[in-house]
C-alpha positions as CSV (number, residue, x, y, z in Angstrom):
1,M,47.4,-2.1,-36.6
2,T,44.7,-0.3,-34.7
3,S,45.7,3.3,-33.9
4,L,44.8,5.1,-30.6
5,D,44.1,8.9,-30.6
6,L,45.4,10.1,-27.2
7,E,44.0,13.6,-28.0
8,S,40.5,12.3,-28.3
9,D,37.8,12.2,-25.6
10,I,38.4,9.8,-22.7
11,V,35.2,7.9,-23.6
12,D,36.3,7.5,-27.2
13,L,39.7,6.2,-26.2
14,T,38.2,3.7,-23.8
15,A,35.9,2.5,-26.5
16,A,38.8,2.1,-28.9
17,L,40.7,0.0,-26.3
18,V,37.6,-2.2,-25.6
19,D,37.3,-2.9,-29.3
20,I,40.9,-4.3,-29.4
21,A,40.4,-7.9,-28.2
22,S,42.9,-8.8,-25.5
23,V,41.9,-11.9,-23.7
24,S,44.7,-13.1,-21.4
25,G,47.5,-14.5,-23.6
26,D,46.5,-12.5,-26.6
27,E,47.6,-9.0,-25.7
28,T,50.0,-8.3,-28.7
29,A,47.6,-6.1,-30.6
30,I,46.6,-3.9,-27.8
31,T,50.2,-3.5,-26.5
32,D,51.4,-2.7,-30.1
33,A,48.7,0.0,-30.2
34,I,49.7,1.5,-26.9
35,E,53.4,1.5,-27.8
36,Q,52.7,3.2,-31.1
37,S,50.6,5.8,-29.5
38,L,53.1,6.7,-26.8
39,A,56.3,6.5,-29.0
40,P,56.1,10.1,-30.2
41,V,55.7,11.5,-26.6
42,P,59.0,13.3,-26.0
43,W,59.1,13.2,-22.2
44,L,58.6,9.5,-21.9
45,D,61.2,6.7,-22.0
46,L,59.6,3.5,-23.3
47,W,60.6,-0.1,-22.5
48,R,58.7,-3.1,-23.6
49,H,58.9,-6.6,-22.2
50,Q,56.8,-9.2,-24.1
51,N,53.3,-7.7,-24.0
52,S,53.9,-5.2,-21.2
53,L,54.9,-1.6,-21.7
54,V,56.6,0.7,-19.2
55,A,56.7,4.5,-19.9
56,R,58.7,6.7,-17.5
57,T,59.4,10.3,-17.0
58,S,62.9,11.3,-15.8
59,L,62.5,14.8,-14.6
60,G,64.6,14.6,-11.4
61,R,61.7,15.0,-9.1
62,D,61.9,14.0,-5.4
63,E,59.2,11.4,-5.6
64,R,58.1,8.8,-8.1
65,V,54.6,7.6,-8.5
66,I,53.6,4.4,-10.4
67,I,50.3,4.3,-12.3
68,A,49.5,0.8,-13.4
69,G,46.8,-1.1,-15.3
70,H,46.5,-4.5,-16.9
71,V,45.5,-4.7,-20.6
72,D,44.1,-8.2,-20.6
73,T,40.5,-9.3,-20.1
74,V,38.7,-12.5,-19.2
75,P,37.2,-14.4,-22.2
76,F,34.4,-13.2,-24.4
77,N,30.9,-13.4,-23.3
78,G,28.9,-11.9,-26.1
79,N,29.9,-8.4,-25.0
80,L,31.9,-7.0,-28.0
81,P,32.1,-4.6,-29.7
82,S,31.7,-1.6,-27.3
83,R,28.4,0.3,-27.1
84,N,27.9,3.8,-25.8
85,D,24.3,4.5,-24.7
86,G,25.0,8.1,-23.7
87,E,25.5,7.3,-20.0
88,L,27.3,4.0,-19.9
89,L,30.0,2.5,-22.1
90,H,29.3,-1.2,-22.4
91,G,31.7,-4.0,-23.4
92,L,34.3,-6.5,-22.4
93,G,37.0,-4.8,-20.3
94,S,35.2,-1.5,-20.1
95,C,35.1,-1.8,-16.3
96,D,38.0,-4.2,-15.7
97,M,40.0,-2.3,-16.6
98,K,40.3,-0.5,-19.9
99,G,38.7,2.6,-18.5
100,G,41.5,2.8,-16.1
101,V,44.1,2.1,-18.8
102,A,42.6,4.9,-20.9
103,V,43.0,7.3,-17.9
104,G,46.7,6.3,-17.6
105,L,47.3,6.7,-21.3
106,M,45.8,10.2,-21.4
107,L,47.9,11.2,-18.3
108,A,51.0,9.9,-19.9
109,A,50.4,11.8,-23.2
110,S,49.3,15.1,-21.7
111,L,51.4,15.7,-18.6
112,A,54.8,16.9,-19.7
113,A,55.8,18.3,-16.3
114,P,54.0,16.5,-13.5
115,N,54.8,17.4,-9.9
116,C,56.6,14.0,-9.4
117,D,58.2,11.6,-11.7
118,V,55.7,9.0,-13.0
119,T,56.1,5.4,-14.2
120,Y,53.2,4.2,-16.3
121,V,52.9,0.4,-16.5
122,F,50.5,-1.2,-18.9
123,Y,50.9,-4.9,-18.4
124,E,49.7,-8.3,-19.6
125,A,48.1,-11.4,-18.0
126,E,46.7,-10.1,-14.7
127,E,43.6,-12.3,-15.0
128,V,45.5,-15.6,-15.0
129,E,48.3,-17.4,-13.0
130,A,50.7,-15.2,-11.1
131,D,53.7,-16.6,-13.0
132,R,52.3,-15.2,-16.2
133,N,51.5,-11.8,-14.7
134,G,53.3,-8.9,-16.5
135,L,54.5,-7.4,-13.3
136,T,56.1,-10.7,-12.3
137,L,57.8,-10.9,-15.7
138,I,59.1,-7.3,-15.6
139,S,60.4,-7.8,-12.0
140,A,62.4,-10.8,-13.1
141,V,64.5,-8.8,-15.6
142,R,64.3,-5.2,-14.6
143,P,63.0,-4.8,-11.1
144,E,64.3,-1.3,-10.8
145,V,61.6,0.0,-13.2
146,L,58.9,-0.9,-10.6
147,E,60.5,1.1,-7.8
148,G,58.6,4.1,-6.5
149,D,57.2,6.0,-3.5
150,F,53.6,5.3,-4.1
151,A,51.5,3.2,-6.6
152,I,48.0,3.5,-7.9
153,L,46.3,0.5,-9.5
154,M,43.6,1.9,-11.9
155,E,41.3,-1.0,-11.0
156,P,37.6,-0.3,-10.9
157,S,36.6,1.2,-7.6
158,N,33.7,3.4,-8.5
159,A,36.1,6.3,-8.7
160,Q,36.8,6.1,-5.0
161,V,39.9,4.9,-3.1
162,E,39.8,1.3,-2.2
163,A,42.7,0.5,0.1
164,G,44.6,-2.8,0.6
165,C,43.2,-6.0,-0.7
166,Q,42.2,-9.5,0.6
167,G,44.6,-12.4,0.3
168,T,43.4,-15.5,-1.4
169,M,44.1,-19.2,-1.0
170,R,42.7,-22.3,-2.6
171,V,43.0,-25.7,-1.0
172,D,41.8,-29.2,-2.0
173,V,40.3,-31.1,0.9
174,T,40.2,-34.8,0.0
175,T,38.3,-37.7,1.6
176,T,39.1,-41.3,0.9
177,G,37.0,-44.5,1.0
178,T,36.9,-48.0,-0.4
179,R,35.6,-48.9,-3.8
180,A,32.8,-51.5,-4.1
181,H,29.9,-52.4,-6.4
182,S,27.0,-50.1,-5.7
183,A,24.7,-53.2,-5.4
184,R,26.8,-54.3,-2.4
185,S,27.6,-50.9,-1.1
186,W,28.1,-52.2,2.5
187,N,31.4,-53.7,1.2
188,G,32.8,-50.3,0.5
189,V,33.2,-46.8,2.1
190,N,31.7,-43.9,0.1
191,A,34.2,-41.0,-0.1
192,I,31.5,-38.6,-1.4
193,H,29.4,-39.3,1.6
194,A,32.4,-38.6,3.8
195,A,32.8,-35.2,2.2
196,G,29.5,-34.2,3.8
197,E,31.5,-33.4,7.0
198,V,33.7,-31.0,4.9
199,L,30.5,-29.2,3.7
200,D,29.1,-29.2,7.2
201,R,32.2,-27.4,8.5
202,L,31.9,-24.9,5.7
203,R,28.2,-24.2,6.5
204,A,29.0,-23.7,10.1
205,Y,31.9,-21.4,9.5
206,Q,31.6,-17.8,10.8
207,P,34.0,-15.5,8.8
208,R,36.0,-12.9,10.6
209,R,35.2,-9.2,10.0
210,P,38.4,-7.5,11.3
211,E,38.8,-3.7,11.4
212,I,42.2,-2.6,9.9
213,D,43.2,1.0,9.7
214,G,39.6,2.0,10.3
215,L,38.4,-0.2,7.4
216,L,36.1,-3.2,8.0
217,F,37.2,-6.2,6.0
218,H,35.0,-9.3,5.5
219,E,36.5,-12.8,5.0
220,G,34.9,-15.6,3.2
221,L,35.3,-19.4,3.0
222,N,33.5,-21.3,0.3
223,A,33.5,-24.6,-1.6
224,V,34.0,-23.7,-5.3
225,Y,34.3,-27.2,-6.9
226,V,33.6,-30.8,-6.0
227,D,35.3,-33.7,-7.8
228,G,34.4,-37.4,-7.1
229,G,33.0,-40.5,-8.6
230,V,34.2,-43.5,-10.7
231,A,31.1,-44.9,-12.5
232,G,27.4,-45.1,-12.1
233,N,27.7,-48.5,-10.4
234,V,30.8,-48.0,-8.3
235,I,31.1,-46.7,-4.7
236,P,33.7,-43.9,-5.0
237,D,37.0,-44.2,-3.1
238,S,38.0,-40.5,-3.4
239,C,36.3,-37.1,-3.3
240,T,37.9,-33.7,-3.4
241,V,36.3,-30.4,-2.3
242,S,38.1,-27.3,-3.6
243,V,37.8,-24.4,-1.1
244,N,38.6,-20.8,-1.7
245,Y,39.5,-18.7,1.3
246,R,39.5,-14.9,1.0
247,F,41.3,-13.6,4.1
248,A,41.8,-10.2,5.6
249,P,45.3,-8.6,5.0
250,D,46.2,-8.9,8.7
251,R,46.8,-12.6,8.1
252,S,49.8,-13.9,6.3
253,V,49.7,-16.7,3.7
254,A,51.2,-19.0,6.4
255,A,48.7,-18.0,9.0
256,A,45.9,-18.6,6.4
257,E,47.1,-22.1,5.6
258,A,47.4,-22.9,9.3
259,H,43.8,-21.7,9.9
260,L,42.5,-23.9,7.1
261,R,44.4,-26.9,8.3
262,D,42.8,-26.4,11.7
263,I,39.3,-26.1,10.3
264,F,39.7,-29.2,8.2
265,S,41.6,-31.2,10.8
266,G,41.4,-34.9,10.1
267,F,41.3,-34.5,6.3
268,D,44.0,-34.4,3.7
269,V,44.5,-30.7,2.8
270,E,46.7,-29.5,-0.1
271,V,47.2,-25.9,-1.0
272,S,46.7,-25.4,-4.8
273,D,47.1,-21.6,-5.0
274,S,47.7,-18.6,-2.8
275,A,48.5,-14.9,-2.9
276,P,49.0,-12.5,0.1
277,G,46.8,-9.6,0.8
278,A,47.9,-6.0,1.3
279,L,47.4,-3.8,4.4
280,P,45.6,-0.6,3.6
281,G,48.6,1.5,4.5
282,L,46.6,4.7,4.8
283,D,48.9,5.9,7.5
284,R,51.7,6.2,4.9
285,P,52.2,9.9,3.9
286,A,51.8,9.3,0.2
287,A,48.6,7.3,0.5
288,A,47.2,9.8,3.0
289,A,48.0,12.7,0.7
290,F,46.3,11.0,-2.2
291,L,43.2,10.2,-0.3
292,A,43.0,13.9,0.9
293,A,43.4,15.1,-2.7
294,V,40.8,12.7,-4.1
295,G,38.4,13.3,-1.3
296,G,35.7,11.0,0.0
297,T,36.2,8.0,2.3
298,A,38.4,5.0,1.6
299,S,36.8,1.6,1.5
300,P,38.4,-1.9,1.9
301,K,39.1,-3.8,-1.3
302,F,37.1,-7.0,-1.4
303,G,39.1,-9.2,-3.8
304,W,42.7,-9.5,-4.8
305,T,44.6,-6.9,-6.9
306,D,48.2,-6.2,-7.7
307,V,48.2,-3.7,-4.8
308,S,49.5,-6.8,-3.1
309,Y,52.4,-7.1,-5.4
310,F,53.5,-3.5,-4.9
311,S,53.0,-3.9,-1.1
312,S,55.4,-6.9,-1.2
313,L,58.0,-4.5,-2.8
314,G,57.5,-2.0,0.0
315,V,55.6,0.4,-2.2
316,P,52.4,1.7,-0.6
317,A,49.5,1.4,-3.1
318,V,45.8,1.9,-3.5
319,N,43.1,1.0,-6.0
320,F,41.5,4.0,-7.8
321,G,39.7,3.7,-11.1
322,P,36.4,4.1,-13.0
323,G,33.8,1.3,-12.9
324,N,31.9,-0.8,-10.4
325,P,34.1,-3.8,-9.4
326,E,31.0,-5.9,-8.9
327,L,30.5,-5.8,-12.7
328,A,34.0,-7.1,-13.5
329,H,33.9,-10.5,-15.4
330,T,30.2,-10.2,-16.0
331,Q,28.4,-10.1,-19.4
332,A,26.8,-6.8,-18.4
333,E,30.2,-5.1,-17.8
334,H,30.1,-1.3,-18.3
335,V,31.6,1.9,-17.0
336,P,29.8,5.2,-16.4
337,L,31.0,8.0,-18.7
338,T,31.0,10.4,-15.7
339,Q,33.4,8.2,-13.8
340,L,35.8,8.1,-16.8
341,R,35.9,11.9,-16.9
342,S,36.0,12.4,-13.1
343,C,38.9,9.9,-12.7
344,L,40.9,11.7,-15.4
345,D,40.2,15.1,-13.9
346,V,41.1,14.1,-10.4
347,M,44.4,12.4,-11.5
348,T,45.3,15.4,-13.7
349,T,44.8,17.8,-10.9
350,W,46.7,15.7,-8.4
351,L,49.7,15.2,-10.7
352,S,49.7,18.9,-11.7
């Protein structure tokens, strides 16, 4: 088993985590290493569920903060093992989000008497379907361990607060026709040609840019996949355009679905996946206090994170972690060494 030195430098710890392969569905080794490293810490109560680990203080404080990070990564892309060039730590998961996990681990192992009780959650399967997500699995058996007054997702945010998150919905828009021999195409109706109208509506679409709690969100509606065709000599009778809608958090999932059905009126529309967004919540005292402590200006989160999950539980949450989110899931993924250290310093000061 790989061992983790929680008394080492934050950069070295992040590198060690990156070098433990943990593609979604294969998180046993990294969770074993995290559990082994935290087991000797006397002020933590540990509970493991499958490949997620919860570590909690029980100091009787008035407030409880949740610090959470997922331990899984997207698949390999020629970017292991880790590499430190003196300014950046390169490697799969360095940005998304083993740098943030390293910060959480060092806080858990070093803060014996934080100013609030803290629940540290290191969880599996964030990068895949929601029903496999470690937070979902934990909530199904021990929902009380995810209760708190405020949550911080250590997702990459360039070491600045990113508030809220977009909702996401995928729909399949299907056109139908009539099969015929391509030599006598006038006897059929080409479903792929009919899908041109779907694409025309997407090209003409003007996304909203609503301002919410002083933050400017930007929606997006895009075709992400097209499926159609029977054979090289057959007029196709069906074509499906898969569309992804990233919607601002002032829209519910139901409102997002109604919006898409209106846009694609006249076509068969089937929802294949969805997740709600999360409002910024910067007017909540805990979030406002954290932003004041961290400094800087909050930005909207473009993308979906488990801030949405905590928001659904009534726990205000923000994203705050090292790394540029635009590098997540790319071969060139890396995290600046300065951001690893600054995030750890800021969180240590805030919790102390």
